[in-house]
N, C-alpha and C positions, 0 to 999 in steps of 0.2 A: 661181250661187254658193250653196254650201250651209252654209258655216261661219257662226257667229254674227257679227253686225255691230256689236256693242256693246262691243268692246274686251276681251273675255274670252279668256284663253289658258289652257287647262287641261292641256295635255300637255307633258311634257319627256322626251325620249328614249323616246317611246312609252308613258309611264306618266303617270297622273294621280292626284291626291289631292284628294278633296272637302273643301273648307275650310268648308263651311256646316253640318256636322253634327259634334257632339262626343258620341261614344258611350262615354266612359270609365265611365259609371255604368249602362250598359245592363243589366248583370246584377242591378242593383238596381231595374230597371224604370223608369229615368229616362233621357231623352235630351235634350240641348240642341241647338237648331237655330236657324240664322239665317233666320227666316221674314219675308218682306216687309221685309228689311233690318234686322231687330231680333233680337238673340239672345234666345231664350225657352227655358224649361224645360217639358218635356212628360212626363206620366206615361203609360206604356203601359197599355192595358186588354186584358183577355182577350176573345177572340172568344166570343160567347154560345153557349149550348147549341144553339139553333135553327140558327145558322149552321153549327156543327160537324156536326150531324146531316144537314143538307142537303148540305154539302160532301162529307162522307165517303160518303153514299149515292150521290151522283152519280159519284164517282170509282170506287166499286165497280161501279156499273152500266157505266161505260166499260170497265173491265177485263173484265167479263163479255162485252160486245159484241166486244171485241178477240179474246177466246178463241173466239168464234163467227164470226170473220172479218167482223164488221160494222164499218163505219167509225165513228169517234167523232163525237159530236154537236158542233156549234159552240157551242151554249149550255152553260152549266154553270160550274164553278169553275175550269177551267183557263184559259179565254180571258177575261182581265180587261181592261176598258177603263180605262186610266190617264190621267186629265186632269191636266195640269201647266201652270204659267205661270212665266215668269222672265225670259227674254231673247229677243230677236228673231233668228231665223235669217235668213240673207241672201236667201232665196227667198220671204219672206212679210212682210206688213205687221203681223202680229200676234205677240204673245208667247204666247198660249194655244195648247195643243196637246192632242190626244187620240190614243192609240195602243193597240192591242190587244197585250197581253203574256201570255206563258205563265206562269201563276202556280202556286205550290205551297207546301207546308209546309216548315218547317225543324224538325229534331229539337231537343228540349230540349238545353241545354248539356251536361247529364250523360249524354245519349243519343247525342250526335253521333259520338263515336269508335266506339261500338258499331255504329251504322248504316253509317258509312263502311266499317268492316271487313266488314260483311255484303254491301254492294254490291260491294266490291272482290273478295270471294271468290266471287261468283256472276256477275260481269259477262260472263263468256265462255260462260255456259250458254245453252241455246236460249231463244227469246223466251217460250215457254210457261212455262218454269221461272222466268224473271225476272218474268213477270206474277204468278205465285204468290207470289214474294217481296214484290212491291209490295203485293199484296192482303193479305198477312200484316201488313204495316206499318200499312195503313189500318184493319185490324180491331183494331189495338192503339193507335189514334189517341190516346186519352186518356193512355196511358202514354208514347207516343213523341214526340208533336209539341208544339211550343211554340205556345200559343194567342195569343201577343202579336205574332206576326210572320208575314208572308208573304214569299216570295222569288221572284226572277225573274232571268233573264240579260239583260244588255245585249249582244245578239248583233252589232249592226251599227255601233255607234259606234267610230270609230278616228280617229287624228289628222287624216287627210285627208277624213274624212266624219263629221260629228257629227250624230246624230239630234236632233230637236228635243226629245224627251223627255230625252235625256242633258243637253243644254244647260240646259233648264229646271231639272232636278233638281240640277244642280251649282250653279246660281245661287240657287234658291229651292226647298228640298226638300219643301214642302207639296204633297201630291197627294190626289186623290180617285179611288178605285177602285170601279168598278161591274161587276157580273156580270149577264149577260143570262140570266135564268131567273126562275122563281117558286118559292119566295119570292125577292124582289129585295133584295139587300143592297148598301150603300154603305159603304166604309171610308174614313175620313179618316186619312192616315198621313204619317209623315216618311220620305222615301226616302233611304237611305244607300247610296251607290255604293262598291263595293270593287274595286280594280284589281289584277290580277296584277302582281307585281313592285314594288308599293308597300311600301317599307321601313317605313312608319309603321303598317302594319296590326298589330293585336294577334294573339296566337296563336289566340284564339277567332275573329277575323275571317278568318284564313288557313284555318281549318277550315271556316268557312262557304263560302268560295270553292271549296274542294276539294269539299265535299259537293254544292253546287248544280251545279257542272260535272259531277260524277260521276253524279248522278241524271239529268241531261239526256242524257249519253252512254249511260247504262244503257238508256234507252228508244229514243233516236234514232240510236244508233251512235256510234262513236268519232270525236272531232274532234282534230286535231293541236294545236290551240291551246286555251288556257284563256281563257274569256271573262270580262269584268267581271260582277260580280253586284250586284244591287240588293236590299237588305233593306228591307222596308216595315214600319216600327214602327207598330203599330196604336194610334191615339190616340182615335178615336171610331168607333162602329158605328151605322149607321142601317138599320132594316128598312123599306124603301120598298115593300113588297108592296102590290099593289092591294087595296083594300077594308079596309085597316087603319083602326081607329077611334081608336087611342091615339097 
């Protein structure tokens, strides 16, 4: 049995709506979330310069490797380990869970339409040209990307199979994100799940869904369905690099 065993029902007619996150003030840098059963207000913080320099450098190195037909490394900013806790799934005695998620940047709100148009207009080009496009975006990271958020897709959760990450984030959206690399960063974040077909989504959230699915397909090939998206609102950042003294 894989579904949660604590009485939670998330789906209706193949659609879910997360009731533990209120992002109405997200454009003001504020998110409300029900963490550990209590509604609380959190202020988003920007990812620090050291994180950005590390992240972008590694992503540009990966693009260079791909252009040279070298396989991408498992370490680095793409493969993020997301720790969550909330509800017990039917095949475990524990509420805590950890899973590796493909993580990426989200364009700033005023850049989102521009980047969506760029990706849509170039999605059928050869992979070499698409890598050039992605490289151009990373080289303009300060201009293009929102430093208060990271994004991922929830590829596997569905009504008849709920991943433990999905269950936990729906119930208790506080997560810890760790990247395997040096420097070593940990993000404490609020996870906001967005579902295709959810009529409660704002226009901004619909654009986020479109962008994250588009950039995933841009690199991995076209998928017939649109997947739920998770937006990780960054609340705290820790540099856990070995040898740090402060």
